[in-house]
PyMOL commands that place a pseudoatom at each C-alpha (Angstrom):
pseudoatom trace, name=CA, resn=MET, resi=1, chain=A, elem=C, hetatm=0, pos=[-35.133, -53.649, 11.740]
pseudoatom trace, name=CA, resn=ASN, resi=2, chain=A, elem=C, hetatm=0, pos=[-35.727, -54.228, 8.056]
pseudoatom trace, name=CA, resn=PHE, resi=3, chain=A, elem=C, hetatm=0, pos=[-33.294, -54.029, 5.181]
pseudoatom trace, name=CA, resn=THR, resi=4, chain=A, elem=C, hetatm=0, pos=[-34.289, -50.499, 4.125]
pseudoatom trace, name=CA, resn=ASP, resi=5, chain=A, elem=C, hetatm=0, pos=[-33.056, -49.208, 7.516]
pseudoatom trace, name=CA, resn=LEU, resi=6, chain=A, elem=C, hetatm=0, pos=[-29.594, -50.261, 6.397]
pseudoatom trace, name=CA, resn=THR, resi=7, chain=A, elem=C, hetatm=0, pos=[-29.380, -48.143, 3.224]
pseudoatom trace, name=CA, resn=ASP, resi=8, chain=A, elem=C, hetatm=0, pos=[-26.030, -46.382, 2.874]
pseudoatom trace, name=CA, resn=LYS, resi=9, chain=A, elem=C, hetatm=0, pos=[-24.517, -48.301, 5.809]
pseudoatom trace, name=CA, resn=THR, resi=10, chain=A, elem=C, hetatm=0, pos=[-21.254, -50.211, 5.770]
pseudoatom trace, name=CA, resn=ILE, resi=11, chain=A, elem=C, hetatm=0, pos=[-21.830, -53.837, 6.672]
pseudoatom trace, name=CA, resn=ILE, resi=12, chain=A, elem=C, hetatm=0, pos=[-19.591, -56.882, 7.078]
pseudoatom trace, name=CA, resn=VAL, resi=13, chain=A, elem=C, hetatm=0, pos=[-21.144, -60.192, 6.076]
pseudoatom trace, name=CA, resn=THR, resi=14, chain=A, elem=C, hetatm=0, pos=[-19.656, -63.589, 6.899]
pseudoatom trace, name=CA, resn=GLY, resi=15, chain=A, elem=C, hetatm=0, pos=[-21.100, -66.894, 5.708]
pseudoatom trace, name=CA, resn=SER, resi=16, chain=A, elem=C, hetatm=0, pos=[-22.024, -65.460, 2.327]
pseudoatom trace, name=CA, resn=SER, resi=17, chain=A, elem=C, hetatm=0, pos=[-21.507, -68.775, 0.550]
pseudoatom trace, name=CA, resn=GLY, resi=18, chain=A, elem=C, hetatm=0, pos=[-24.379, -70.271, 2.553]
pseudoatom trace, name=CA, resn=PHE, resi=19, chain=A, elem=C, hetatm=0, pos=[-28.100, -69.994, 1.855]
pseudoatom trace, name=CA, resn=LEU, resi=20, chain=A, elem=C, hetatm=0, pos=[-28.923, -67.186, 4.298]
pseudoatom trace, name=CA, resn=GLY, resi=21, chain=A, elem=C, hetatm=0, pos=[-25.616, -65.347, 3.912]
pseudoatom trace, name=CA, resn=SER, resi=22, chain=A, elem=C, hetatm=0, pos=[-25.830, -65.218, 0.114]
pseudoatom trace, name=CA, resn=TYR, resi=23, chain=A, elem=C, hetatm=0, pos=[-29.366, -63.817, 0.333]
pseudoatom trace, name=CA, resn=VAL, resi=24, chain=A, elem=C, hetatm=0, pos=[-28.282, -61.147, 2.844]
pseudoatom trace, name=CA, resn=LEU, resi=25, chain=A, elem=C, hetatm=0, pos=[-25.286, -60.213, 0.688]
pseudoatom trace, name=CA, resn=HIS, resi=26, chain=A, elem=C, hetatm=0, pos=[-27.472, -59.780, -2.420]
pseudoatom trace, name=CA, resn=GLU, resi=27, chain=A, elem=C, hetatm=0, pos=[-30.173, -57.778, -0.607]
pseudoatom trace, name=CA, resn=LEU, resi=28, chain=A, elem=C, hetatm=0, pos=[-27.738, -55.420, 1.075]
pseudoatom trace, name=CA, resn=ASN, resi=29, chain=A, elem=C, hetatm=0, pos=[-26.066, -54.815, -2.261]
pseudoatom trace, name=CA, resn=LEU, resi=30, chain=A, elem=C, hetatm=0, pos=[-29.411, -54.037, -3.897]
pseudoatom trace, name=CA, resn=ILE, resi=31, chain=A, elem=C, hetatm=0, pos=[-30.288, -51.312, -1.380]
pseudoatom trace, name=CA, resn=GLY, resi=32, chain=A, elem=C, hetatm=0, pos=[-26.959, -49.538, -1.750]
pseudoatom trace, name=CA, resn=CYS, resi=33, chain=A, elem=C, hetatm=0, pos=[-24.994, -50.652, 1.254]
pseudoatom trace, name=CA, resn=THR, resi=34, chain=A, elem=C, hetatm=0, pos=[-21.231, -50.808, 1.252]
pseudoatom trace, name=CA, resn=VAL, resi=35, chain=A, elem=C, hetatm=0, pos=[-20.858, -54.542, 1.734]
pseudoatom trace, name=CA, resn=ILE, resi=36, chain=A, elem=C, hetatm=0, pos=[-17.663, -56.149, 2.979]
pseudoatom trace, name=CA, resn=ARG, resi=37, chain=A, elem=C, hetatm=0, pos=[-17.595, -59.903, 2.451]
pseudoatom trace, name=CA, resn=LEU, resi=38, chain=A, elem=C, hetatm=0, pos=[-15.239, -61.448, 4.993]
pseudoatom trace, name=CA, resn=GLY, resi=39, chain=A, elem=C, hetatm=0, pos=[-14.544, -65.103, 4.378]
pseudoatom trace, name=CA, resn=GLU, resi=40, chain=A, elem=C, hetatm=0, pos=[-12.029, -67.898, 4.311]
pseudoatom trace, name=CA, resn=HIS, resi=41, chain=A, elem=C, hetatm=0, pos=[-12.325, -68.360, 0.517]
pseudoatom trace, name=CA, resn=SER, resi=42, chain=A, elem=C, hetatm=0, pos=[-12.573, -66.016, -2.471]
pseudoatom trace, name=CA, resn=TYR, resi=43, chain=A, elem=C, hetatm=0, pos=[-15.986, -65.641, -4.057]
pseudoatom trace, name=CA, resn=ASP, resi=44, chain=A, elem=C, hetatm=0, pos=[-14.577, -65.698, -7.595]
pseudoatom trace, name=CA, resn=GLN, resi=45, chain=A, elem=C, hetatm=0, pos=[-15.822, -69.281, -7.935]
pseudoatom trace, name=CA, resn=ASP, resi=46, chain=A, elem=C, hetatm=0, pos=[-19.439, -68.106, -7.628]
pseudoatom trace, name=CA, resn=PRO, resi=47, chain=A, elem=C, hetatm=0, pos=[-20.516, -66.089, -10.694]
pseudoatom trace, name=CA, resn=SER, resi=48, chain=A, elem=C, hetatm=0, pos=[-23.602, -64.640, -8.957]
pseudoatom trace, name=CA, resn=LEU, resi=49, chain=A, elem=C, hetatm=0, pos=[-21.409, -63.087, -6.258]
pseudoatom trace, name=CA, resn=SER, resi=50, chain=A, elem=C, hetatm=0, pos=[-18.768, -61.815, -8.645]
pseudoatom trace, name=CA, resn=ARG, resi=51, chain=A, elem=C, hetatm=0, pos=[-21.336, -59.480, -10.264]
pseudoatom trace, name=CA, resn=LEU, resi=52, chain=A, elem=C, hetatm=0, pos=[-22.000, -57.670, -6.971]
pseudoatom trace, name=CA, resn=ASN, resi=53, chain=A, elem=C, hetatm=0, pos=[-20.354, -54.450, -5.894]
pseudoatom trace, name=CA, resn=ILE, resi=54, chain=A, elem=C, hetatm=0, pos=[-18.702, -55.696, -2.720]
pseudoatom trace, name=CA, resn=ILE, resi=55, chain=A, elem=C, hetatm=0, pos=[-15.376, -55.453, -0.984]
pseudoatom trace, name=CA, resn=GLU, resi=56, chain=A, elem=C, hetatm=0, pos=[-13.845, -58.859, -0.430]
pseudoatom trace, name=CA, resn=ILE, resi=57, chain=A, elem=C, hetatm=0, pos=[-11.451, -59.689, 2.391]
pseudoatom trace, name=CA, resn=VAL, resi=58, chain=A, elem=C, hetatm=0, pos=[-10.120, -63.240, 2.535]
pseudoatom trace, name=CA, resn=GLY, resi=59, chain=A, elem=C, hetatm=0, pos=[-8.703, -64.593, 5.767]
pseudoatom trace, name=CA, resn=SER, resi=60, chain=A, elem=C, hetatm=0, pos=[-9.325, -66.847, 8.708]
pseudoatom trace, name=CA, resn=LEU, resi=61, chain=A, elem=C, hetatm=0, pos=[-12.382, -65.795, 10.710]
pseudoatom trace, name=CA, resn=SER, resi=62, chain=A, elem=C, hetatm=0, pos=[-10.656, -67.236, 13.792]
pseudoatom trace, name=CA, resn=ALA, resi=63, chain=A, elem=C, hetatm=0, pos=[-7.861, -64.670, 13.567]
pseudoatom trace, name=CA, resn=THR, resi=64, chain=A, elem=C, hetatm=0, pos=[-8.477, -61.562, 15.662]
pseudoatom trace, name=CA, resn=GLU, resi=65, chain=A, elem=C, hetatm=0, pos=[-6.007, -59.729, 13.409]
pseudoatom trace, name=CA, resn=ILE, resi=66, chain=A, elem=C, hetatm=0, pos=[-8.174, -60.038, 10.282]
pseudoatom trace, name=CA, resn=TRP, resi=67, chain=A, elem=C, hetatm=0, pos=[-11.179, -58.680, 12.199]
pseudoatom trace, name=CA, resn=GLN, resi=68, chain=A, elem=C, hetatm=0, pos=[-9.117, -55.918, 13.779]
pseudoatom trace, name=CA, resn=LYS, resi=69, chain=A, elem=C, hetatm=0, pos=[-7.598, -54.833, 10.478]
pseudoatom trace, name=CA, resn=THR, resi=70, chain=A, elem=C, hetatm=0, pos=[-11.003, -54.863, 8.755]
pseudoatom trace, name=CA, resn=LEU, resi=71, chain=A, elem=C, hetatm=0, pos=[-12.577, -52.746, 11.500]
pseudoatom trace, name=CA, resn=GLU, resi=72, chain=A, elem=C, hetatm=0, pos=[-9.641, -50.321, 11.594]
pseudoatom trace, name=CA, resn=ASN, resi=73, chain=A, elem=C, hetatm=0, pos=[-9.700, -49.788, 7.825]
pseudoatom trace, name=CA, resn=ASN, resi=74, chain=A, elem=C, hetatm=0, pos=[-13.492, -49.490, 7.382]
pseudoatom trace, name=CA, resn=PRO, resi=75, chain=A, elem=C, hetatm=0, pos=[-16.145, -47.458, 9.228]
pseudoatom trace, name=CA, resn=VAL, resi=76, chain=A, elem=C, hetatm=0, pos=[-18.413, -50.446, 9.902]
pseudoatom trace, name=CA, resn=ASP, resi=77, chain=A, elem=C, hetatm=0, pos=[-21.995, -49.896, 11.028]
pseudoatom trace, name=CA, resn=TYR, resi=78, chain=A, elem=C, hetatm=0, pos=[-23.161, -53.505, 11.290]
pseudoatom trace, name=CA, resn=ILE, resi=79, chain=A, elem=C, hetatm=0, pos=[-21.818, -57.040, 11.168]
pseudoatom trace, name=CA, resn=PHE, resi=80, chain=A, elem=C, hetatm=0, pos=[-23.890, -59.972, 9.984]
pseudoatom trace, name=CA, resn=HIS, resi=81, chain=A, elem=C, hetatm=0, pos=[-21.844, -62.911, 11.276]
pseudoatom trace, name=CA, resn=LEU, resi=82, chain=A, elem=C, hetatm=0, pos=[-23.582, -65.828, 9.577]
pseudoatom trace, name=CA, resn=ALA, resi=83, chain=A, elem=C, hetatm=0, pos=[-20.623, -68.164, 9.076]
pseudoatom trace, name=CA, resn=ALA, resi=84, chain=A, elem=C, hetatm=0, pos=[-21.129, -71.390, 10.997]
pseudoatom trace, name=CA, resn=GLN, resi=85, chain=A, elem=C, hetatm=0, pos=[-20.747, -75.105, 10.889]
pseudoatom trace, name=CA, resn=THR, resi=86, chain=A, elem=C, hetatm=0, pos=[-24.336, -76.227, 11.444]
pseudoatom trace, name=CA, resn=SER, resi=87, chain=A, elem=C, hetatm=0, pos=[-24.179, -80.038, 11.409]
pseudoatom trace, name=CA, resn=PHE, resi=88, chain=A, elem=C, hetatm=0, pos=[-25.030, -81.575, 14.764]
pseudoatom trace, name=CA, resn=TYR, resi=89, chain=A, elem=C, hetatm=0, pos=[-23.491, -84.861, 13.597]
pseudoatom trace, name=CA, resn=LYS, resi=90, chain=A, elem=C, hetatm=0, pos=[-20.150, -83.253, 12.755]
pseudoatom trace, name=CA, resn=ALA, resi=91, chain=A, elem=C, hetatm=0, pos=[-20.154, -81.357, 16.037]
pseudoatom trace, name=CA, resn=GLU, resi=92, chain=A, elem=C, hetatm=0, pos=[-20.889, -84.504, 18.018]
pseudoatom trace, name=CA, resn=ALA, resi=93, chain=A, elem=C, hetatm=0, pos=[-18.207, -86.457, 16.186]
pseudoatom trace, name=CA, resn=ASP, resi=94, chain=A, elem=C, hetatm=0, pos=[-15.529, -83.777, 16.622]
pseudoatom trace, name=CA, resn=PRO, resi=95, chain=A, elem=C, hetatm=0, pos=[-16.238, -81.168, 19.327]
pseudoatom trace, name=CA, resn=ALA, resi=96, chain=A, elem=C, hetatm=0, pos=[-12.779, -79.602, 18.966]
pseudoatom trace, name=CA, resn=TRP, resi=97, chain=A, elem=C, hetatm=0, pos=[-13.453, -78.942, 15.278]
pseudoatom trace, name=CA, resn=GLU, resi=98, chain=A, elem=C, hetatm=0, pos=[-16.833, -77.483, 16.229]
pseudoatom trace, name=CA, resn=PHE, resi=99, chain=A, elem=C, hetatm=0, pos=[-15.073, -75.099, 18.621]
pseudoatom trace, name=CA, resn=GLU, resi=100, chain=A, elem=C, hetatm=0, pos=[-12.614, -74.063, 15.880]
pseudoatom trace, name=CA, resn=CYS, resi=101, chain=A, elem=C, hetatm=0, pos=[-15.421, -73.454, 13.378]
pseudoatom trace, name=CA, resn=ASN, resi=102, chain=A, elem=C, hetatm=0, pos=[-18.000, -71.683, 15.536]
pseudoatom trace, name=CA, resn=VAL, resi=103, chain=A, elem=C, hetatm=0, pos=[-16.621, -70.478, 18.846]
pseudoatom trace, name=CA, resn=LYS, resi=104, chain=A, elem=C, hetatm=0, pos=[-13.165, -69.157, 17.880]
pseudoatom trace, name=CA, resn=PRO, resi=105, chain=A, elem=C, hetatm=0, pos=[-14.454, -66.918, 15.068]
pseudoatom trace, name=CA, resn=LEU, resi=106, chain=A, elem=C, hetatm=0, pos=[-17.057, -65.375, 17.342]
pseudoatom trace, name=CA, resn=LEU, resi=107, chain=A, elem=C, hetatm=0, pos=[-14.488, -64.793, 20.085]
pseudoatom trace, name=CA, resn=ALA, resi=108, chain=A, elem=C, hetatm=0, pos=[-12.123, -63.200, 17.559]
pseudoatom trace, name=CA, resn=LEU, resi=109, chain=A, elem=C, hetatm=0, pos=[-14.922, -60.922, 16.303]
pseudoatom trace, name=CA, resn=LEU, resi=110, chain=A, elem=C, hetatm=0, pos=[-15.949, -59.854, 19.818]
pseudoatom trace, name=CA, resn=GLU, resi=111, chain=A, elem=C, hetatm=0, pos=[-12.340, -59.220, 20.844]
pseudoatom trace, name=CA, resn=ALA, resi=112, chain=A, elem=C, hetatm=0, pos=[-11.747, -57.047, 17.773]
pseudoatom trace, name=CA, resn=CYS, resi=113, chain=A, elem=C, hetatm=0, pos=[-14.976, -55.109, 18.411]
pseudoatom trace, name=CA, resn=LYS, resi=114, chain=A, elem=C, hetatm=0, pos=[-13.951, -54.565, 22.017]
pseudoatom trace, name=CA, resn=LYS, resi=115, chain=A, elem=C, hetatm=0, pos=[-10.527, -53.245, 21.005]
pseudoatom trace, name=CA, resn=ASN, resi=116, chain=A, elem=C, hetatm=0, pos=[-11.889, -51.144, 18.171]
pseudoatom trace, name=CA, resn=LYS, resi=117, chain=A, elem=C, hetatm=0, pos=[-14.862, -49.701, 20.099]
pseudoatom trace, name=CA, resn=GLN, resi=118, chain=A, elem=C, hetatm=0, pos=[-16.761, -49.346, 16.821]
pseudoatom trace, name=CA, resn=ILE, resi=119, chain=A, elem=C, hetatm=0, pos=[-19.652, -51.712, 17.264]
pseudoatom trace, name=CA, resn=THR, resi=120, chain=A, elem=C, hetatm=0, pos=[-21.883, -50.633, 20.165]
pseudoatom trace, name=CA, resn=ARG, resi=121, chain=A, elem=C, hetatm=0, pos=[-24.658, -53.229, 20.065]
pseudoatom trace, name=CA, resn=HIS, resi=122, chain=A, elem=C, hetatm=0, pos=[-24.808, -56.945, 19.378]
pseudoatom trace, name=CA, resn=TYR, resi=123, chain=A, elem=C, hetatm=0, pos=[-27.761, -59.214, 18.689]
pseudoatom trace, name=CA, resn=SER, resi=124, chain=A, elem=C, hetatm=0, pos=[-27.650, -62.959, 18.326]
pseudoatom trace, name=CA, resn=TYR, resi=125, chain=A, elem=C, hetatm=0, pos=[-30.492, -64.591, 16.450]
pseudoatom trace, name=CA, resn=ARG, resi=126, chain=A, elem=C, hetatm=0, pos=[-32.079, -68.016, 16.391]
pseudoatom trace, name=CA, resn=ASN, resi=127, chain=A, elem=C, hetatm=0, pos=[-34.909, -68.689, 13.958]
pseudoatom trace, name=CA, resn=GLY, resi=128, chain=A, elem=C, hetatm=0, pos=[-35.200, -64.994, 13.258]
pseudoatom trace, name=CA, resn=GLN, resi=129, chain=A, elem=C, hetatm=0, pos=[-35.699, -64.003, 16.910]
pseudoatom trace, name=CA, resn=PRO, resi=130, chain=A, elem=C, hetatm=0, pos=[-33.119, -62.053, 18.950]
pseudoatom trace, name=CA, resn=ILE, resi=131, chain=A, elem=C, hetatm=0, pos=[-31.902, -64.098, 21.900]
pseudoatom trace, name=CA, resn=TRP, resi=132, chain=A, elem=C, hetatm=0, pos=[-29.012, -62.085, 23.320]
pseudoatom trace, name=CA, resn=PRO, resi=133, chain=A, elem=C, hetatm=0, pos=[-29.172, -58.333, 22.954]
pseudoatom trace, name=CA, resn=TYR, resi=134, chain=A, elem=C, hetatm=0, pos=[-26.708, -56.256, 24.934]
pseudoatom trace, name=CA, resn=ARG, resi=135, chain=A, elem=C, hetatm=0, pos=[-24.970, -52.938, 24.773]
pseudoatom trace, name=CA, resn=ARG, resi=136, chain=A, elem=C, hetatm=0, pos=[-21.194, -52.706, 24.824]
pseudoatom trace, name=CA, resn=SER, resi=137, chain=A, elem=C, hetatm=0, pos=[-21.254, -50.647, 28.036]
pseudoatom trace, name=CA, resn=SER, resi=138, chain=A, elem=C, hetatm=0, pos=[-22.915, -53.511, 29.911]
pseudoatom trace, name=CA, resn=CYS, resi=139, chain=A, elem=C, hetatm=0, pos=[-20.494, -56.246, 28.875]
pseudoatom trace, name=CA, resn=CYS, resi=140, chain=A, elem=C, hetatm=0, pos=[-17.054, -54.869, 28.135]
for i in range(1, 140): cmd.bond("trace and resi %d" % i, "trace and resi %d" % (i + 1))
show_as sticks, trace
zoom trace
């Protein structure tokens, strides 16, 4: 899949304040996607993001309710879940915090997708390569 395949799609992006997420947010906006930025903080502090035509939803990514409400109110085609705490040292020092930052948000997202029945396929990526493709019918 390349970015042009996503033209005119509605896409949720998390992690848009990071390097990869901000690039994805900009590129999707350039090709005419309806982009929903879901994050824990408002983007109004970043002038480059404030110029984009995006829908912003602020809330805890660990809360199933924020995911559920977002999916119920928007016909979402894809989700780029790029929000993550990536420091091995922080994770090793505080595994509970690591769970709160990385595992709980993913569980909340998957639970909301399961309830909403909107997202039918999921791919996890590592270094640009899919590592866990599955269809909803085979897992839920």
